[in-house]
PDBQT receptor file of N, H, CA, C and O in Angstrom, charges set to zero:
ATOM      1  N   MET A   1       0.673  -1.282   0.182  1.00  0.00    +0.000 N 
ATOM      2  CA  MET A   1      -0.019  -0.119  -0.120  1.00  0.00    +0.000 C 
ATOM      3  C   MET A   1       1.020   1.318   0.052  1.00  0.00    +0.000 C 
ATOM      4  O   MET A   1       0.674   2.405  -0.411  1.00  0.00    +0.000 OA
ATOM      5  N   PHE A   2       2.014   1.159   0.613  1.00  0.00    +0.000 N 
ATOM      6  H   PHE A   2       2.294   0.276   0.988  1.00  0.00    +0.000 HD
ATOM      7  CA  PHE A   2       3.042   2.396   0.796  1.00  0.00    +0.000 C 
ATOM      8  C   PHE A   2       3.102   2.835  -0.597  1.00  0.00    +0.000 C 
ATOM      9  O   PHE A   2       2.534   3.862  -0.970  1.00  0.00    +0.000 OA
ATOM     10  N   GLU A   3       3.949   1.888  -1.571  1.00  0.00    +0.000 N 
ATOM     11  H   GLU A   3       4.411   1.054  -1.268  1.00  0.00    +0.000 HD
ATOM     12  CA  GLU A   3       4.007   1.917  -2.870  1.00  0.00    +0.000 C 
ATOM     13  C   GLU A   3       3.258   2.771  -3.809  1.00  0.00    +0.000 C 
ATOM     14  O   GLU A   3       3.658   3.646  -4.577  1.00  0.00    +0.000 OA
ATOM     15  N   TYR A   4       2.115   2.328  -3.577  1.00  0.00    +0.000 N 
ATOM     16  H   TYR A   4       1.790   1.617  -2.953  1.00  0.00    +0.000 HD
ATOM     17  CA  TYR A   4       0.819   2.825  -4.380  1.00  0.00    +0.000 C 
ATOM     18  C   TYR A   4       0.209   4.356  -4.092  1.00  0.00    +0.000 C 
ATOM     19  O   TYR A   4      -0.301   5.183  -4.847  1.00  0.00    +0.000 OA
ATOM     20  N   THR A   5       0.535   4.358  -2.431  1.00  0.00    +0.000 N 
ATOM     21  H   THR A   5       0.949   3.686  -1.817  1.00  0.00    +0.000 HD
ATOM     22  CA  THR A   5       0.705   6.029  -2.117  1.00  0.00    +0.000 C 
ATOM     23  C   THR A   5       1.332   6.805  -2.733  1.00  0.00    +0.000 C 
ATOM     24  O   THR A   5       0.910   7.765  -3.376  1.00  0.00    +0.000 OA
ATOM     25  N   LYS A   6       2.671   6.364  -2.551  1.00  0.00    +0.000 N 
ATOM     26  H   LYS A   6       3.015   5.584  -2.028  1.00  0.00    +0.000 HD
ATOM     27  CA  LYS A   6       3.690   7.128  -3.339  1.00  0.00    +0.000 C 
ATOM     28  C   LYS A   6       3.216   7.372  -4.544  1.00  0.00    +0.000 C 
ATOM     29  O   LYS A   6       3.122   8.574  -4.791  1.00  0.00    +0.000 OA
ATOM     30  N   GLN A   7       2.816   6.507  -5.549  1.00  0.00    +0.000 N 
ATOM     31  H   GLN A   7       2.892   5.530  -5.348  1.00  0.00    +0.000 HD
ATOM     32  CA  GLN A   7       2.438   6.690  -6.920  1.00  0.00    +0.000 C 
ATOM     33  C   GLN A   7       1.232   7.585  -7.034  1.00  0.00    +0.000 C 
ATOM     34  O   GLN A   7       1.293   8.488  -7.869  1.00  0.00    +0.000 OA
ATOM     35  N   ILE A   8       0.207   7.463  -6.345  1.00  0.00    +0.000 N 
ATOM     36  H   ILE A   8       0.157   6.730  -5.667  1.00  0.00    +0.000 HD
ATOM     37  CA  ILE A   8      -1.052   8.556  -6.183  1.00  0.00    +0.000 C 
ATOM     38  C   ILE A   8      -0.167   9.841  -5.624  1.00  0.00    +0.000 C 
ATOM     39  O   ILE A   8      -0.084  10.630  -6.565  1.00  0.00    +0.000 OA
ATOM     40  N   LEU A   9       0.236  10.145  -4.950  1.00  0.00    +0.000 N 
ATOM     41  H   LEU A   9       0.169   9.504  -4.185  1.00  0.00    +0.000 HD
ATOM     42  CA  LEU A   9       1.179  11.650  -4.472  1.00  0.00    +0.000 C 
ATOM     43  C   LEU A   9       1.809  12.176  -5.730  1.00  0.00    +0.000 C 
ATOM     44  O   LEU A   9       1.467  13.284  -6.143  1.00  0.00    +0.000 OA
ATOM     45  N   GLN A  10       2.648  11.504  -6.327  1.00  0.00    +0.000 N 
ATOM     46  H   GLN A  10       2.926  10.604  -5.992  1.00  0.00    +0.000 HD
ATOM     47  CA  GLN A  10       3.209  11.821  -7.674  1.00  0.00    +0.000 C 
ATOM     48  C   GLN A  10       2.089  12.449  -8.774  1.00  0.00    +0.000 C 
ATOM     49  O   GLN A  10       2.084  13.565  -9.294  1.00  0.00    +0.000 OA
ATOM     50  N   LYS A  11       1.248  11.453  -8.922  1.00  0.00    +0.000 N 
ATOM     51  H   LYS A  11       1.252  10.547  -8.500  1.00  0.00    +0.000 HD
ATOM     52  CA  LYS A  11       0.473  11.856  -9.937  1.00  0.00    +0.000 C 
ATOM     53  C   LYS A  11      -0.559  13.231  -9.691  1.00  0.00    +0.000 C 
ATOM     54  O   LYS A  11      -0.959  14.018 -10.549  1.00  0.00    +0.000 OA
ATOM     55  N   VAL A  12      -0.851  13.226  -8.138  1.00  0.00    +0.000 N 
ATOM     56  H   VAL A  12      -0.526  12.587  -7.441  1.00  0.00    +0.000 HD
ATOM     57  CA  VAL A  12      -1.427  14.707  -8.010  1.00  0.00    +0.000 C 
ATOM     58  C   VAL A  12      -0.757  15.569  -7.432  1.00  0.00    +0.000 C 
ATOM     59  O   VAL A  12      -1.492  16.343  -6.819  1.00  0.00    +0.000 OA
ATOM     60  N   SER A  13       0.472  15.835  -7.324  1.00  0.00    +0.000 N 
ATOM     61  H   SER A  13       1.069  15.206  -7.822  1.00  0.00    +0.000 HD
ATOM     62  CA  SER A  13       1.515  16.739  -6.907  1.00  0.00    +0.000 C 
ATOM     63  C   SER A  13       1.277  17.982  -7.606  1.00  0.00    +0.000 C 
ATOM     64  O   SER A  13       1.897  18.921  -7.107  1.00  0.00    +0.000 OA
ATOM     65  N   PHE A  14       0.414  18.335  -8.829  1.00  0.00    +0.000 N 
ATOM     66  H   PHE A  14      -0.090  17.572  -9.235  1.00  0.00    +0.000 HD
ATOM     67  CA  PHE A  14       0.429  19.040  -9.603  1.00  0.00    +0.000 C 
ATOM     68  C   PHE A  14      -0.429  20.241  -8.967  1.00  0.00    +0.000 C 
ATOM     69  O   PHE A  14      -0.253  21.429  -9.239  1.00  0.00    +0.000 OA
ATOM     70  N   ASP A  15      -1.485  19.679  -7.984  1.00  0.00    +0.000 N 
ATOM     71  H   ASP A  15      -1.627  18.714  -7.764  1.00  0.00    +0.000 HD
ATOM     72  CA  ASP A  15      -2.345  20.705  -7.521  1.00  0.00    +0.000 C 
ATOM     73  C   ASP A  15      -2.419  20.405  -5.630  1.00  0.00    +0.000 C 
ATOM     74  O   ASP A  15      -2.609  19.338  -5.045  1.00  0.00    +0.000 OA
ATOM     75  N   ARG A  16      -2.236  21.504  -5.175  1.00  0.00    +0.000 N 
ATOM     76  H   ARG A  16      -2.082  22.371  -5.650  1.00  0.00    +0.000 HD
ATOM     77  CA  ARG A  16      -1.876  21.424  -3.587  1.00  0.00    +0.000 C 
ATOM     78  C   ARG A  16      -3.118  20.852  -3.045  1.00  0.00    +0.000 C 
ATOM     79  O   ARG A  16      -2.974  19.818  -2.393  1.00  0.00    +0.000 OA
ATOM     80  N   ASN A  17      -4.237  21.289  -3.175  1.00  0.00    +0.000 N 
ATOM     81  H   ASN A  17      -4.354  22.129  -3.704  1.00  0.00    +0.000 HD
ATOM     82  CA  ASN A  17      -5.704  20.904  -2.658  1.00  0.00    +0.000 C 
ATOM     83  C   ASN A  17      -5.664  19.382  -2.866  1.00  0.00    +0.000 C 
ATOM     84  O   ASN A  17      -5.914  18.568  -1.977  1.00  0.00    +0.000 OA
ATOM     85  N   LEU A  18      -5.346  19.099  -4.054  1.00  0.00    +0.000 N 
ATOM     86  H   LEU A  18      -5.143  19.761  -4.776  1.00  0.00    +0.000 HD
ATOM     87  CA  LEU A  18      -5.518  17.506  -4.220  1.00  0.00    +0.000 C 
ATOM     88  C   LEU A  18      -4.563  17.108  -3.580  1.00  0.00    +0.000 C 
ATOM     89  O   LEU A  18      -4.992  16.322  -2.736  1.00  0.00    +0.000 OA
ATOM     90  N   PHE A  19      -3.262  17.235  -3.496  1.00  0.00    +0.000 N 
ATOM     91  H   PHE A  19      -2.913  17.874  -4.183  1.00  0.00    +0.000 HD
ATOM     92  CA  PHE A  19      -2.186  16.799  -2.602  1.00  0.00    +0.000 C 
ATOM     93  C   PHE A  19      -2.434  16.517  -1.427  1.00  0.00    +0.000 C 
ATOM     94  O   PHE A  19      -2.119  15.437  -0.929  1.00  0.00    +0.000 OA
ATOM     95  N   ARG A  20      -3.132  17.594  -0.707  1.00  0.00    +0.000 N 
ATOM     96  H   ARG A  20      -3.388  18.472  -1.112  1.00  0.00    +0.000 HD
ATOM     97  CA  ARG A  20      -3.306  17.420   0.611  1.00  0.00    +0.000 C 
ATOM     98  C   ARG A  20      -4.379  16.370   0.977  1.00  0.00    +0.000 C 
ATOM     99  O   ARG A  20      -4.302  15.602   1.936  1.00  0.00    +0.000 OA
ATOM    100  N   LYS A  21      -5.377  16.442   0.095  1.00  0.00    +0.000 N 
ATOM    101  H   LYS A  21      -5.439  17.066  -0.684  1.00  0.00    +0.000 HD
ATOM    102  CA  LYS A  21      -6.503  15.285   0.303  1.00  0.00    +0.000 C 
ATOM    103  C   LYS A  21      -6.082  13.951   0.048  1.00  0.00    +0.000 C 
ATOM    104  O   LYS A  21      -6.551  12.996   0.668  1.00  0.00    +0.000 OA
ATOM    105  N   GLU A  22      -5.320  13.857  -0.730  1.00  0.00    +0.000 N 
ATOM    106  H   GLU A  22      -4.939  14.632  -1.233  1.00  0.00    +0.000 HD
ATOM    107  CA  GLU A  22      -4.614  12.195  -0.854  1.00  0.00    +0.000 C 
ATOM    108  C   GLU A  22      -3.765  11.947   0.209  1.00  0.00    +0.000 C 
ATOM    109  O   GLU A  22      -3.665  10.824   0.704  1.00  0.00    +0.000 OA
ATOM    110  N   LEU A  23      -2.939  13.234   0.727  1.00  0.00    +0.000 N 
ATOM    111  H   LEU A  23      -3.020  14.146   0.325  1.00  0.00    +0.000 HD
ATOM    112  CA  LEU A  23      -2.284  12.821   1.838  1.00  0.00    +0.000 C 
ATOM    113  C   LEU A  23      -2.881  12.536   2.869  1.00  0.00    +0.000 C 
ATOM    114  O   LEU A  23      -2.374  11.773   3.691  1.00  0.00    +0.000 OA
ATOM    115  N   ILE A  24      -3.847  12.980   3.008  1.00  0.00    +0.000 N 
ATOM    116  H   ILE A  24      -4.258  13.600   2.339  1.00  0.00    +0.000 HD
ATOM    117  CA  ILE A  24      -4.815  12.673   4.293  1.00  0.00    +0.000 C 
ATOM    118  C   ILE A  24      -5.365  11.269   4.231  1.00  0.00    +0.000 C 
ATOM    119  O   ILE A  24      -5.380  10.530   5.215  1.00  0.00    +0.000 OA
ATOM    120  N   LYS A  25      -5.773  10.961   3.151  1.00  0.00    +0.000 N 
ATOM    121  H   LYS A  25      -5.760  11.562   2.352  1.00  0.00    +0.000 HD
ATOM    122  CA  LYS A  25      -6.238   9.536   3.084  1.00  0.00    +0.000 C 
ATOM    123  C   LYS A  25      -5.206   8.702   3.209  1.00  0.00    +0.000 C 
ATOM    124  O   LYS A  25      -5.390   7.700   3.899  1.00  0.00    +0.000 OA
ATOM    125  N   ALA A  26      -4.042   8.889   2.651  1.00  0.00    +0.000 N 
ATOM    126  H   ALA A  26      -3.893   9.704   2.091  1.00  0.00    +0.000 HD
ATOM    127  CA  ALA A  26      -3.112   8.166   2.724  1.00  0.00    +0.000 C 
ATOM    128  C   ALA A  26      -2.503   7.577   4.353  1.00  0.00    +0.000 C 
ATOM    129  O   ALA A  26      -2.186   6.440   4.700  1.00  0.00    +0.000 OA
ATOM    130  N   ILE A  27      -2.509   8.707   5.017  1.00  0.00    +0.000 N 
ATOM    131  H   ILE A  27      -2.767   9.631   4.735  1.00  0.00    +0.000 HD
ATOM    132  CA  ILE A  27      -2.175   8.544   6.445  1.00  0.00    +0.000 C 
ATOM    133  C   ILE A  27      -3.556   7.653   7.183  1.00  0.00    +0.000 C 
ATOM    134  O   ILE A  27      -3.522   6.930   8.179  1.00  0.00    +0.000 OA
ATOM    135  N   ARG A  28      -4.479   7.924   6.495  1.00  0.00    +0.000 N 
ATOM    136  H   ARG A  28      -4.507   8.511   5.686  1.00  0.00    +0.000 HD
ATOM    137  CA  ARG A  28      -5.488   7.240   7.482  1.00  0.00    +0.000 C 
ATOM    138  C   ARG A  28      -5.458   5.576   7.219  1.00  0.00    +0.000 C 
ATOM    139  O   ARG A  28      -5.828   4.762   8.065  1.00  0.00    +0.000 OA
ATOM    140  N   ILE A  29      -4.996   5.264   6.014  1.00  0.00    +0.000 N 
ATOM    141  H   ILE A  29      -4.695   5.925   5.327  1.00  0.00    +0.000 HD
ATOM    142  CA  ILE A  29      -4.808   3.895   5.799  1.00  0.00    +0.000 C 
ATOM    143  C   ILE A  29      -3.526   3.086   5.905  1.00  0.00    +0.000 C 
ATOM    144  O   ILE A  29      -3.334   1.871   5.944  1.00  0.00    +0.000 OA
ATOM    145  N   LEU A  30      -2.687   4.160   5.939  1.00  0.00    +0.000 N 
ATOM    146  H   LEU A  30      -2.843   5.147   5.907  1.00  0.00    +0.000 HD
ATOM    147  CA  LEU A  30      -1.362   3.347   6.327  1.00  0.00    +0.000 C 
ATOM    148  C   LEU A  30      -0.987   2.924   7.872  1.00  0.00    +0.000 C 
ATOM    149  O   LEU A  30      -1.527   3.470   8.834  1.00  0.00    +0.000 OA
ATOM    150  N   LYS A  31       0.109   1.773   8.012  1.00  0.00    +0.000 N 
ATOM    151  H   LYS A  31       0.548   1.330   7.231  1.00  0.00    +0.000 HD
ATOM    152  CA  LYS A  31       0.466   1.676   9.300  1.00  0.00    +0.000 C 
ATOM    153  C   LYS A  31       1.308   2.878   9.858  1.00  0.00    +0.000 C 
ATOM    154  O   LYS A  31       1.581   3.841   9.140  1.00  0.00    +0.000 OA
ATOM    155  N   LYS A  32       1.743   2.775  11.283  1.00  0.00    +0.000 N 
ATOM    156  H   LYS A  32       1.520   1.993  11.866  1.00  0.00    +0.000 HD
ATOM    157  CA  LYS A  32       2.526   3.683  11.970  1.00  0.00    +0.000 C 
ATOM    158  C   LYS A  32       3.803   3.628  11.488  1.00  0.00    +0.000 C 
ATOM    159  O   LYS A  32       4.434   4.663  11.706  1.00  0.00    +0.000 OA
ATOM    160  N   GLU A  33       4.418   2.742  10.887  1.00  0.00    +0.000 N 
ATOM    161  H   GLU A  33       3.906   1.901  10.710  1.00  0.00    +0.000 HD
ATOM    162  CA  GLU A  33       5.634   2.598  10.462  1.00  0.00    +0.000 C 
ATOM    163  C   GLU A  33       5.601   3.027   8.928  1.00  0.00    +0.000 C 
ATOM    164  O   GLU A  33       6.516   3.686   8.433  1.00  0.00    +0.000 OA
ATOM    165  N   GLU A  34       4.736   2.702   8.371  1.00  0.00    +0.000 N 
ATOM    166  H   GLU A  34       3.993   2.167   8.773  1.00  0.00    +0.000 HD
ATOM    167  CA  GLU A  34       4.523   3.222   6.805  1.00  0.00    +0.000 C 
ATOM    168  C   GLU A  34       4.317   4.844   7.005  1.00  0.00    +0.000 C 
ATOM    169  O   GLU A  34       4.979   5.603   6.297  1.00  0.00    +0.000 OA
ATOM    170  N   ARG A  35       3.531   5.289   7.832  1.00  0.00    +0.000 N 
ATOM    171  H   ARG A  35       2.993   4.672   8.408  1.00  0.00    +0.000 HD
ATOM    172  CA  ARG A  35       3.263   6.816   8.012  1.00  0.00    +0.000 C 
ATOM    173  C   ARG A  35       4.683   7.522   8.082  1.00  0.00    +0.000 C 
ATOM    174  O   ARG A  35       4.825   8.535   7.396  1.00  0.00    +0.000 OA
ATOM    175  N   LEU A  36       5.822   7.041   8.908  1.00  0.00    +0.000 N 
ATOM    176  H   LEU A  36       5.707   6.218   9.464  1.00  0.00    +0.000 HD
ATOM    177  CA  LEU A  36       6.922   7.465   9.017  1.00  0.00    +0.000 C 
ATOM    178  C   LEU A  36       7.834   7.368   7.977  1.00  0.00    +0.000 C 
ATOM    179  O   LEU A  36       8.752   8.184   7.893  1.00  0.00    +0.000 OA
ATOM    180  N   MET A  37       7.702   6.515   7.217  1.00  0.00    +0.000 N 
ATOM    181  H   MET A  37       6.957   5.852   7.285  1.00  0.00    +0.000 HD
ATOM    182  CA  MET A  37       8.427   6.370   6.015  1.00  0.00    +0.000 C 
ATOM    183  C   MET A  37       7.942   7.211   4.846  1.00  0.00    +0.000 C 
ATOM    184  O   MET A  37       8.689   7.553   3.929  1.00  0.00    +0.000 OA
ATOM    185  N   LEU A  38       6.509   7.563   4.931  1.00  0.00    +0.000 N 
ATOM    186  H   LEU A  38       5.902   7.285   5.676  1.00  0.00    +0.000 HD
ATOM    187  CA  LEU A  38       5.934   8.385   3.934  1.00  0.00    +0.000 C 
ATOM    188  C   LEU A  38       6.098   9.707   4.062  1.00  0.00    +0.000 C 
ATOM    189  O   LEU A  38       6.181  10.480   3.107  1.00  0.00    +0.000 OA
ATOM    190  N   LYS A  39       6.169  10.119   5.612  1.00  0.00    +0.000 N 
ATOM    191  H   LYS A  39       6.101   9.491   6.387  1.00  0.00    +0.000 HD
ATOM    192  CA  LYS A  39       6.814  11.344   5.705  1.00  0.00    +0.000 C 
ATOM    193  C   LYS A  39       8.010  11.807   5.254  1.00  0.00    +0.000 C 
ATOM    194  O   LYS A  39       8.129  12.822   4.567  1.00  0.00    +0.000 OA
ATOM    195  N   ALA A  40       8.960  11.059   5.636  1.00  0.00    +0.000 N 
ATOM    196  H   ALA A  40       8.864  10.235   6.194  1.00  0.00    +0.000 HD
ATOM    197  CA  ALA A  40      10.149  11.193   5.215  1.00  0.00    +0.000 C 
ATOM    198  C   ALA A  40      10.529  10.969   3.750  1.00  0.00    +0.000 C 
ATOM    199  O   ALA A  40      11.617  11.310   3.285  1.00  0.00    +0.000 OA
ATOM    200  N   TRP A  41       9.652  10.429   3.124  1.00  0.00    +0.000 N 
ATOM    201  H   TRP A  41       8.768  10.151   3.501  1.00  0.00    +0.000 HD
ATOM    202  CA  TRP A  41       9.806  10.554   1.624  1.00  0.00    +0.000 C 
ATOM    203  C   TRP A  41       8.805  11.794   1.007  1.00  0.00    +0.000 C 
ATOM    204  O   TRP A  41       9.055  12.146  -0.145  1.00  0.00    +0.000 OA
ATOM    205  N   CYS A  42       7.774  12.415   1.664  1.00  0.00    +0.000 N 
ATOM    206  H   CYS A  42       7.571  12.129   2.601  1.00  0.00    +0.000 HD
ATOM    207  CA  CYS A  42       7.405  13.560   0.958  1.00  0.00    +0.000 C 
ATOM    208  C   CYS A  42       8.183  14.821   1.455  1.00  0.00    +0.000 C 
ATOM    209  O   CYS A  42       8.142  15.706   0.600  1.00  0.00    +0.000 OA
ATOM    210  N   VAL A  43       8.844  15.155   2.519  1.00  0.00    +0.000 N 
ATOM    211  H   VAL A  43       8.878  14.436   3.213  1.00  0.00    +0.000 HD
ATOM    212  CA  VAL A  43       9.505  15.661   2.799  1.00  0.00    +0.000 C 
ATOM    213  C   VAL A  43      10.544  15.940   1.694  1.00  0.00    +0.000 C 
ATOM    214  O   VAL A  43      10.571  16.904   0.929  1.00  0.00    +0.000 OA
ATOM    215  N   SER A  44      11.436  14.842   1.774  1.00  0.00    +0.000 N 
ATOM    216  H   SER A  44      11.413  14.058   2.395  1.00  0.00    +0.000 HD
ATOM    217  CA  SER A  44      12.437  14.807   0.547  1.00  0.00    +0.000 C 
ATOM    218  C   SER A  44      12.316  15.023  -0.963  1.00  0.00    +0.000 C 
ATOM    219  O   SER A  44      13.150  15.468  -1.751  1.00  0.00    +0.000 OA
ATOM    220  N   SER A  45      10.903  14.538  -1.192  1.00  0.00    +0.000 N 
ATOM    221  H   SER A  45      10.225  14.176  -0.552  1.00  0.00    +0.000 HD
ATOM    222  CA  SER A  45      10.386  14.508  -2.861  1.00  0.00    +0.000 C 
ATOM    223  C   SER A  45       9.404  15.812  -3.097  1.00  0.00    +0.000 C 
ATOM    224  O   SER A  45       9.237  16.324  -4.203  1.00  0.00    +0.000 OA
ATOM    225  N   PHE A  46       8.890  16.186  -2.092  1.00  0.00    +0.000 N 
ATOM    226  H   PHE A  46       9.026  15.770  -1.193  1.00  0.00    +0.000 HD
ATOM    227  CA  PHE A  46       7.811  17.527  -2.441  1.00  0.00    +0.000 C 
ATOM    228  C   PHE A  46       8.345  18.735  -1.321  1.00  0.00    +0.000 C 
ATOM    229  O   PHE A  46       7.749  18.966  -0.268  1.00  0.00    +0.000 OA
ATOM    230  N   ALA A  47       9.530  19.418  -1.749  1.00  0.00    +0.000 N 
ATOM    231  H   ALA A  47      10.014  19.231  -2.603  1.00  0.00    +0.000 HD
ATOM    232  CA  ALA A  47       9.846  20.571  -0.638  1.00  0.00    +0.000 C 
ATOM    233  C   ALA A  47       8.790  21.627  -1.015  1.00  0.00    +0.000 C 
ATOM    234  O   ALA A  47       8.426  22.437  -0.162  1.00  0.00    +0.000 OA
ATOM    235  N   ALA A  48       8.341  21.645  -2.125  1.00  0.00    +0.000 N 
ATOM    236  H   ALA A  48       8.637  20.987  -2.818  1.00  0.00    +0.000 HD
ATOM    237  CA  ALA A  48       7.348  22.794  -2.437  1.00  0.00    +0.000 C 
ATOM    238  C   ALA A  48       6.195  22.766  -1.635  1.00  0.00    +0.000 C 
ATOM    239  O   ALA A  48       5.532  23.771  -1.381  1.00  0.00    +0.000 OA
ATOM    240  N   TYR A  49       5.918  21.510  -1.189  1.00  0.00    +0.000 N 
ATOM    241  H   TYR A  49       6.457  20.694  -1.396  1.00  0.00    +0.000 HD
ATOM    242  CA  TYR A  49       4.486  21.562  -0.396  1.00  0.00    +0.000 C 
ATOM    243  C   TYR A  49       4.905  21.152   1.156  1.00  0.00    +0.000 C 
ATOM    244  O   TYR A  49       4.081  20.545   1.841  1.00  0.00    +0.000 OA
ATOM    245  N   SER A  50       6.176  21.489   1.679  1.00  0.00    +0.000 N 
ATOM    246  H   SER A  50       6.845  21.982   1.123  1.00  0.00    +0.000 HD
ATOM    247  CA  SER A  50       6.340  21.340   2.905  1.00  0.00    +0.000 C 
ATOM    248  C   SER A  50       5.792  21.683   4.182  1.00  0.00    +0.000 C 
ATOM    249  O   SER A  50       5.997  21.112   5.253  1.00  0.00    +0.000 OA
ATOM    250  N   ASP A  51       4.913  22.899   3.899  1.00  0.00    +0.000 N 
ATOM    251  H   ASP A  51       4.746  23.363   3.029  1.00  0.00    +0.000 HD
ATOM    252  CA  ASP A  51       3.925  23.471   4.514  1.00  0.00    +0.000 C 
ATOM    253  C   ASP A  51       2.958  22.713   4.826  1.00  0.00    +0.000 C 
ATOM    254  O   ASP A  51       2.652  22.610   6.013  1.00  0.00    +0.000 OA
ATOM    255  N   VAL A  52       2.209  21.964   3.770  1.00  0.00    +0.000 N 
ATOM    256  H   VAL A  52       2.457  22.047   2.805  1.00  0.00    +0.000 HD
ATOM    257  CA  VAL A  52       1.145  21.289   3.418  1.00  0.00    +0.000 C 
ATOM    258  C   VAL A  52       1.517  19.818   4.534  1.00  0.00    +0.000 C 
ATOM    259  O   VAL A  52       0.767  19.288   5.354  1.00  0.00    +0.000 OA
ATOM    260  N   ILE A  53       2.744  19.518   4.218  1.00  0.00    +0.000 N 
ATOM    261  H   ILE A  53       3.353  19.949   3.552  1.00  0.00    +0.000 HD
ATOM    262  CA  ILE A  53       3.333  18.372   4.857  1.00  0.00    +0.000 C 
ATOM    263  C   ILE A  53       2.861  18.367   6.191  1.00  0.00    +0.000 C 
ATOM    264  O   ILE A  53       1.869  17.830   6.683  1.00  0.00    +0.000 OA
ATOM    265  N   VAL A  54       3.790  19.092   6.704  1.00  0.00    +0.000 N 
ATOM    266  H   VAL A  54       4.596  19.529   6.304  1.00  0.00    +0.000 HD
ATOM    267  CA  VAL A  54       4.106  19.305   8.065  1.00  0.00    +0.000 C 
ATOM    268  C   VAL A  54       2.558  19.568   8.891  1.00  0.00    +0.000 C 
ATOM    269  O   VAL A  54       2.306  19.172  10.029  1.00  0.00    +0.000 OA
ATOM    270  N   ASP A  55       1.726  20.255   8.086  1.00  0.00    +0.000 N 
ATOM    271  H   ASP A  55       1.931  20.577   7.162  1.00  0.00    +0.000 HD
ATOM    272  CA  ASP A  55       0.502  20.463   8.777  1.00  0.00    +0.000 C 
ATOM    273  C   ASP A  55      -0.320  19.256   8.769  1.00  0.00    +0.000 C 
ATOM    274  O   ASP A  55      -0.957  18.950   9.777  1.00  0.00    +0.000 OA
ATOM    275  N   VAL A  56      -0.354  18.515   7.660  1.00  0.00    +0.000 N 
ATOM    276  H   VAL A  56       0.164  18.764   6.841  1.00  0.00    +0.000 HD
ATOM    277  CA  VAL A  56      -0.960  17.233   7.856  1.00  0.00    +0.000 C 
ATOM    278  C   VAL A  56      -0.554  16.211   8.759  1.00  0.00    +0.000 C 
ATOM    279  O   VAL A  56      -1.355  15.775   9.585  1.00  0.00    +0.000 OA
ATOM    280  N   PHE A  57       0.602  15.792   8.684  1.00  0.00    +0.000 N 
ATOM    281  H   PHE A  57       1.253  16.147   8.014  1.00  0.00    +0.000 HD
ATOM    282  CA  PHE A  57       1.118  15.222   9.612  1.00  0.00    +0.000 C 
ATOM    283  C   PHE A  57       1.247  15.606  11.295  1.00  0.00    +0.000 C 
ATOM    284  O   PHE A  57       1.439  14.805  12.210  1.00  0.00    +0.000 OA
ATOM    285  N   ARG A  58       1.092  16.962  11.380  1.00  0.00    +0.000 N 
ATOM    286  H   ARG A  58       0.936  17.612  10.637  1.00  0.00    +0.000 HD
ATOM    287  CA  ARG A  58       0.786  17.221  12.928  1.00  0.00    +0.000 C 
ATOM    288  C   ARG A  58      -0.488  17.237  13.253  1.00  0.00    +0.000 C 
ATOM    289  O   ARG A  58      -0.784  17.475  14.424  1.00  0.00    +0.000 OA
ATOM    290  N   LYS A  59      -1.421  17.008  12.362  1.00  0.00    +0.000 N 
ATOM    291  H   LYS A  59      -1.180  16.815  11.411  1.00  0.00    +0.000 HD
ATOM    292  CA  LYS A  59      -3.087  16.971  12.612  1.00  0.00    +0.000 C 
ATOM    293  C   LYS A  59      -3.074  15.383  13.220  1.00  0.00    +0.000 C 
ATOM    294  O   LYS A  59      -3.547  15.077  14.314  1.00  0.00    +0.000 OA
ATOM    295  N   PHE A  60      -2.447  14.472  12.299  1.00  0.00    +0.000 N 
ATOM    296  H   PHE A  60      -2.062  14.721  11.410  1.00  0.00    +0.000 HD
ATOM    297  CA  PHE A  60      -2.894  13.240  12.493  1.00  0.00    +0.000 C 
ATOM    298  C   PHE A  60      -1.510  12.166  13.456  1.00  0.00    +0.000 C 
ATOM    299  O   PHE A  60      -1.237  10.973  13.325  1.00  0.00    +0.000 OA
ATOM    300  N   SER A  61      -1.053  12.963  14.152  1.00  0.00    +0.000 N 
ATOM    301  H   SER A  61      -1.275  13.932  14.259  1.00  0.00    +0.000 HD
ATOM    302  CA  SER A  61       0.421  12.593  14.913  1.00  0.00    +0.000 C 
ATOM    303  C   SER A  61      -0.297  12.261  16.405  1.00  0.00    +0.000 C 
ATOM    304  O   SER A  61       0.398  11.922  17.363  1.00  0.00    +0.000 OA
TER     305      SER A  61
């Protein structure tokens, strides 16, 4: 599921709101360990959305 989530986020990364929506969905379905890996991957892959990533992960911590 983690790899699938990465694919989805890459595909929707053109739109900030869609990216946020899909990130929230991903966090809800992934296991805790996968969430940590997702956060690290998102921060390294989507620096332009760092504010969105931090905000979403803070809400679901």
